[in-house]
C-alpha positions as CSV (number, residue, x, y, z in Angstrom):
1,M,-76.6,80.7,-11.2
2,L,-77.4,82.3,-14.5
3,E,-75.2,84.7,-16.4
4,G,-77.6,87.6,-16.1
5,E,-77.8,87.2,-12.3
6,V,-74.1,87.6,-11.7
7,P,-73.1,91.2,-11.3
8,P,-70.3,92.5,-13.6
9,P,-67.4,92.1,-13.9
10,F,-67.9,88.5,-13.0
11,G,-68.9,85.8,-15.4
12,V,-70.2,82.2,-15.2
13,R,-69.4,79.4,-17.6
14,R,-72.1,76.7,-17.3
15,F,-71.6,73.0,-17.9
16,L,-74.8,71.3,-16.6
17,P,-78.0,72.8,-15.2
18,L,-77.9,73.4,-11.5
19,P,-80.3,71.4,-9.4
20,T,-83.0,73.3,-7.7
21,L,-82.1,74.4,-4.2
22,S,-85.7,75.2,-3.3
23,H,-87.3,73.5,-0.3
24,D,-90.7,73.7,-2.2
25,P,-91.2,74.4,-5.9
26,G,-93.8,77.0,-5.0
27,R,-91.6,78.7,-2.3
28,L,-88.3,79.5,-4.0
29,H,-85.3,79.3,-1.7
30,I,-87.3,78.9,1.5
31,G,-86.0,76.4,4.0
32,V,-82.9,75.5,2.1
33,P,-80.2,74.1,4.6
34,R,-77.4,76.6,5.0
35,E,-74.0,76.0,3.6
36,R,-71.4,74.1,5.6
37,D,-67.7,73.3,5.1
38,F,-66.2,69.9,5.2
39,G,-64.6,70.3,8.6
40,P,-61.0,70.5,9.8
41,H,-60.4,66.8,9.3
42,V,-60.5,67.3,5.5
43,D,-57.1,68.2,4.0
44,Q,-57.8,70.6,1.1
45,T,-55.6,73.1,-0.8
46,N,-58.6,75.3,-1.6
47,Y,-61.8,76.0,0.4
48,S,-65.0,74.1,-0.3
49,V,-68.5,74.5,1.1
50,V,-71.6,72.2,0.6
51,V,-74.8,74.0,-0.2
52,A,-78.1,72.3,0.6
53,E,-76.4,68.9,0.5
54,K,-76.6,69.1,-3.3
55,V,-73.8,71.4,-4.6
56,V,-70.1,71.9,-3.6
57,V,-68.6,75.3,-4.3
58,K,-64.8,75.2,-4.3
59,W,-63.3,78.6,-3.9
60,L,-59.8,78.7,-5.2
61,T,-57.4,80.2,-2.7
62,P,-55.9,82.2,-4.2
63,P,-57.7,82.7,-7.4
64,V,-55.9,81.2,-10.4
65,P,-55.2,83.3,-13.6
66,L,-56.8,82.1,-16.8
67,P,-56.4,80.0,-18.8
68,H,-57.0,77.3,-16.3
69,P,-57.3,73.6,-17.3
70,T,-60.4,72.7,-15.3
71,P,-63.2,74.5,-17.1
72,E,-62.1,73.2,-20.5
73,I,-61.7,69.6,-19.2
74,L,-65.1,69.6,-17.4
75,S,-66.8,71.0,-20.5
76,H,-65.3,68.4,-22.7
77,L,-66.1,65.5,-20.3
78,V,-69.8,66.6,-20.3
79,E,-69.7,66.6,-24.2
80,A,-68.0,63.2,-24.2
81,G,-70.6,61.7,-21.9
82,F,-68.1,60.9,-19.1
83,N,-70.2,60.8,-15.9
84,D,-67.9,59.3,-13.4
85,T,-67.1,62.6,-11.7
86,A,-68.9,65.0,-9.5
87,P,-71.4,66.6,-11.9
88,P,-69.9,69.9,-13.1
89,Y,-72.3,72.8,-13.0
90,A,-70.4,76.1,-13.4
91,A,-67.2,78.0,-13.2
92,L,-67.1,81.6,-11.8
93,T,-64.5,83.9,-13.2
94,G,-63.6,87.6,-12.6
95,P,-60.8,90.1,-12.5
96,V,-58.2,90.0,-9.7
97,D,-55.4,92.6,-9.7
98,G,-56.0,93.3,-13.4
99,R,-56.0,89.6,-14.5
100,E,-59.0,87.5,-15.4
101,C,-59.0,84.6,-12.9
102,L,-60.9,81.4,-12.0
103,L,-62.6,82.2,-8.7
104,A,-64.7,79.2,-8.0
105,L,-66.1,75.9,-9.3
106,A,-69.6,74.5,-8.6
107,T,-70.0,70.7,-8.8
108,G,-72.4,68.1,-7.5
109,Y,-72.2,66.9,-3.9
110,L,-71.7,63.1,-3.7
111,P,-73.3,61.6,-0.6
112,E,-71.2,59.4,1.7
113,A,-68.1,60.2,-0.3
114,R,-64.7,59.2,1.0
115,D,-61.4,59.7,-0.8
116,G,-58.9,56.9,-1.5
117,W,-56.6,57.8,1.5
118,E,-59.5,56.5,3.6
119,W,-61.4,53.8,1.7
120,C,-58.4,52.4,-0.1
121,V,-56.4,52.1,3.2
122,D,-59.3,50.1,4.5
123,E,-59.0,47.8,1.6
124,A,-55.2,47.4,2.1
125,E,-55.8,46.5,5.8
126,S,-58.5,44.0,4.9
127,G,-56.7,42.6,1.9
128,G,-59.6,43.3,-0.5
129,T,-58.7,44.0,-4.2
130,A,-62.1,43.8,-6.0
131,F,-62.1,47.6,-6.3
132,A,-59.0,47.5,-8.5
133,A,-60.9,46.5,-11.6
134,D,-63.3,49.4,-11.0
135,L,-60.4,51.8,-10.8
136,G,-58.9,50.4,-14.0
137,R,-62.1,50.8,-15.9
138,L,-62.6,54.3,-14.5
139,A,-59.1,55.5,-15.5
140,A,-59.5,53.9,-19.0
141,D,-62.9,55.6,-19.5
142,L,-61.4,58.9,-18.4
143,H,-58.5,58.6,-20.9
144,L,-60.8,57.5,-23.7
145,A,-62.9,60.7,-23.1
146,L,-59.9,63.0,-22.8
147,S,-58.2,61.5,-25.9
148,T,-60.9,63.2,-28.0
149,L,-60.1,66.6,-26.7
150,P,-58.3,68.4,-29.5
151,L,-54.6,69.2,-28.9
152,T,-53.0,72.5,-29.6
153,A,-50.1,72.6,-32.0
154,A,-47.6,73.1,-29.1
155,A,-49.1,70.1,-27.3
156,E,-48.2,67.9,-30.2
157,L,-44.5,68.5,-29.8
158,P,-42.7,65.8,-27.9
159,S,-41.9,66.9,-24.3
160,P,-38.4,66.3,-23.0
161,A,-39.5,63.4,-20.8
162,A,-36.0,62.0,-20.2
163,V,-34.7,65.5,-19.2
164,R,-37.5,66.0,-16.7
165,A,-37.1,62.6,-15.2
166,A,-33.4,62.9,-14.8
167,G,-33.9,66.3,-13.2
168,A,-36.4,64.9,-10.7
169,L,-33.9,62.2,-9.7
170,A,-31.1,64.7,-9.3
171,E,-33.3,66.9,-7.2
172,A,-34.5,64.0,-5.0
173,L,-30.9,63.0,-4.4
174,E,-30.0,66.5,-3.4
175,L,-33.0,67.0,-1.1
176,T,-33.2,63.6,0.6
177,G,-30.8,63.5,3.6
178,G,-29.8,61.1,6.3
179,E,-30.0,57.3,6.0
180,D,-32.7,57.6,3.3
181,G,-30.4,59.9,1.3
182,Q,-27.6,57.4,1.6
183,W,-29.8,54.6,0.5
184,L,-31.0,56.6,-2.5
185,A,-27.5,57.6,-3.5
186,A,-26.4,53.9,-3.4
187,H,-29.3,53.0,-5.7
188,A,-29.0,56.0,-8.0
189,D,-27.4,54.1,-10.9
190,R,-30.2,51.5,-10.9
191,L,-32.8,54.2,-10.8
192,R,-31.1,55.9,-13.8
193,H,-31.2,52.6,-15.6
194,E,-35.0,52.4,-15.0
195,L,-35.4,55.8,-16.6
196,E,-33.5,54.9,-19.8
197,P,-36.7,54.0,-21.8
198,L,-37.5,57.7,-21.7
199,D,-34.4,58.4,-23.8
200,A,-36.1,57.0,-26.9
201,P,-38.8,59.1,-28.7
202,I,-42.2,58.5,-27.2
203,A,-44.4,56.9,-29.8
204,S,-47.7,56.5,-27.9
205,P,-50.3,59.2,-28.5
206,L,-50.2,62.4,-26.4
207,I,-53.5,63.1,-24.8
208,R,-54.8,65.6,-22.3
209,I,-54.2,63.7,-19.1
210,H,-55.6,64.2,-15.5
211,G,-52.1,65.1,-14.4
212,D,-52.5,64.3,-10.7
213,L,-54.3,60.9,-10.8
214,H,-53.8,59.2,-7.4
215,V,-56.3,57.4,-5.2
216,G,-56.9,60.5,-3.2
217,Q,-58.6,62.0,-6.3
218,I,-61.0,59.0,-6.5
219,L,-64.0,59.2,-4.3
220,R,-66.0,56.1,-3.3
221,W,-69.5,57.3,-2.7
222,R,-73.0,56.0,-2.3
223,D,-73.4,55.1,-6.0
224,G,-69.9,54.1,-7.0
225,Y,-66.6,55.9,-7.8
226,A,-65.8,59.3,-9.1
227,V,-62.6,61.0,-10.2
228,I,-62.2,64.6,-9.1
229,D,-59.8,67.6,-9.2
230,F,-58.6,68.3,-12.8
231,D,-56.4,71.2,-11.7
232,G,-53.1,69.4,-12.6
233,N,-50.3,68.6,-10.2
234,P,-49.8,71.6,-7.9
235,T,-46.2,70.5,-7.2
236,V,-45.1,70.5,-10.8
237,T,-45.4,74.0,-12.2
238,D,-44.1,73.3,-15.7
239,A,-45.9,70.0,-16.5
240,D,-47.1,69.5,-20.0
241,P,-50.9,69.0,-19.9
242,C,-50.7,66.6,-22.9
243,Q,-48.7,63.5,-22.2
244,P,-48.9,59.7,-22.7
245,A,-51.7,58.1,-20.8
246,A,-49.0,56.0,-19.1
247,R,-48.1,59.1,-17.0
248,D,-51.5,59.0,-15.2
249,V,-51.5,55.2,-15.0
250,A,-48.0,55.2,-13.3
251,Q,-49.2,57.8,-10.7
252,L,-52.2,55.7,-10.0
253,T,-50.3,52.5,-9.6
254,T,-47.7,54.1,-7.3
255,S,-50.5,55.6,-5.2
256,L,-51.6,52.0,-4.5
257,E,-48.0,51.3,-3.3
258,H,-48.3,54.4,-1.1
259,V,-51.6,53.2,0.3
260,A,-49.8,50.0,1.3
261,Q,-47.1,52.0,3.2
262,V,-49.9,54.0,4.9
263,A,-51.5,50.8,6.0
264,I,-48.2,49.6,7.4
265,K,-47.5,52.8,9.3
266,R,-50.9,53.7,10.5
267,R,-52.8,50.4,10.7
268,G,-50.0,48.0,11.7
269,T,-50.4,45.9,8.5
270,P,-47.5,43.5,8.2
271,P,-45.1,44.7,5.4
272,E,-45.1,41.4,3.5
273,R,-48.9,41.4,3.5
274,A,-49.2,45.0,2.4
275,A,-46.7,44.5,-0.4
276,A,-48.6,41.5,-1.7
277,W,-51.8,43.4,-1.6
278,A,-50.3,46.3,-3.6
279,A,-49.1,43.8,-6.2
280,R,-52.5,42.2,-6.6
281,A,-54.3,45.5,-6.7
282,R,-51.9,46.9,-9.3
283,A,-52.3,43.8,-11.5
284,G,-56.1,44.0,-11.2
285,L,-56.1,47.7,-12.1
286,L,-53.8,47.2,-15.1
287,A,-55.7,44.2,-16.4
288,A,-59.0,46.1,-16.3
289,Y,-57.5,49.2,-17.9
290,R,-56.1,47.2,-20.8
291,A,-59.3,45.3,-21.3
292,R,-61.4,48.5,-21.4
293,L,-59.1,50.2,-23.9
294,A,-59.1,47.0,-26.1
295,A,-62.9,46.8,-25.9
296,R,-63.1,50.4,-27.2
297,G,-60.6,49.9,-29.9
298,R,-57.9,52.1,-28.4
299,P,-55.2,49.7,-27.0
300,D,-52.6,52.1,-28.5
301,L,-53.3,54.7,-25.8
302,L,-51.1,52.7,-23.3
303,D,-47.4,52.1,-23.8
304,E,-46.6,49.8,-21.0
305,G,-42.9,50.3,-21.4
306,L,-43.4,53.9,-20.1
307,I,-45.1,52.8,-16.8
308,R,-42.0,51.8,-14.9
309,P,-39.8,54.9,-15.7
310,F,-42.8,57.2,-15.0
311,E,-43.3,55.3,-11.7
312,I,-39.6,55.9,-10.8
313,E,-40.0,59.6,-11.7
314,Q,-43.1,59.8,-9.6
315,E,-41.4,58.5,-6.5
316,C,-38.6,61.0,-7.0
317,R,-41.3,63.7,-7.2
318,E,-42.9,62.4,-4.0
319,L,-39.5,62.7,-2.3
320,I,-39.2,66.3,-3.6
321,Y,-42.7,67.1,-2.3
322,A,-41.8,65.6,1.1
323,A,-38.6,67.6,1.4
324,R,-40.3,70.9,0.4
325,H,-43.7,70.6,1.9
326,L,-44.4,67.6,4.1
327,P,-41.3,65.9,5.6
328,R,-43.3,63.2,7.4
329,W,-44.5,61.9,4.0
330,R,-41.0,60.7,3.1
331,Y,-41.6,57.3,4.6
332,A,-44.1,56.4,1.9
333,P,-42.0,56.8,-1.3
334,M,-38.9,55.5,0.5
335,G,-40.9,52.5,1.7
336,V,-42.0,51.8,-1.9
337,L,-38.5,52.1,-3.3
338,R,-37.1,49.8,-0.6
339,T,-39.8,47.3,-1.5
340,W,-38.8,47.5,-5.1
341,Y,-35.1,47.3,-4.6
342,T,-34.0,44.7,-2.0
343,E,-31.3,42.1,-2.0
344,E,-33.9,39.4,-2.5
345,N,-35.4,41.3,-5.5
346,P,-32.5,43.1,-7.3
347,S,-34.5,43.7,-10.5
């Protein structure tokens, strides 16, 4: 996929050299297995195909107007030497209805890959938590790489975190009905109290974050783990791309809690055992994350006082997402909140 081989008005931004797709070096493009999709069992917002079991081409449906965060982030990760992602090869751009758009991304195919809504639920069911240290190091390495991406002048301005969080809680209260809504309303004051640290100016560095970092974005594949999908959170249209690292960390830790709820609902895991697993996994992830930042001389990247309020906001956003797009998902954030706020554990 070279620039000169793409007909105008399309363009290609290259990151890494594409692997050869030839069956034989002397017989170019002869015998290459045809492309295939991932099948109906894979839930994906866009449409991806696998070419020759080496390359994944993700077609954005619909195309997204530029500027788009992914090409810039992938280019920087390559420059920073961050390799724990699907190798980024190229981005295809072109005009759509008079606007330049990102049309497709080509990345490496990771053999035997499963996302966290599969492999991590298996871990919750079995009680295994050794993976958590790997996830903590992966998240820390990602943030260390992204922290060297220059910020724009606008990105250096403090974002109204408290206003956004309060708005998410208010919307969750409005959209969540029935018994769950009654429970949420009864605990609204405690939730607001948890958000109070966001009223103070945020002192931790603002960096370019992943923006949608949950276990579903972390593949376990034949050779380890890889974080994918740098498109940002599709359910939050006005999210600032530059935020404290704690925002990503909070979404990752809450996703472990969601995995526990999935294991309860779909695998029959006893609730007490699932909750204990989530607590151990969370502790292991955070310990490894802190240790990696400290080892690289950047413990300042994580303000732990922001994790809990960002977690509360994340659960509110999960409830908003459930109400608007996927009602059956409501059990997960509500299950997490009920685990956190019980008569036995009023804190």
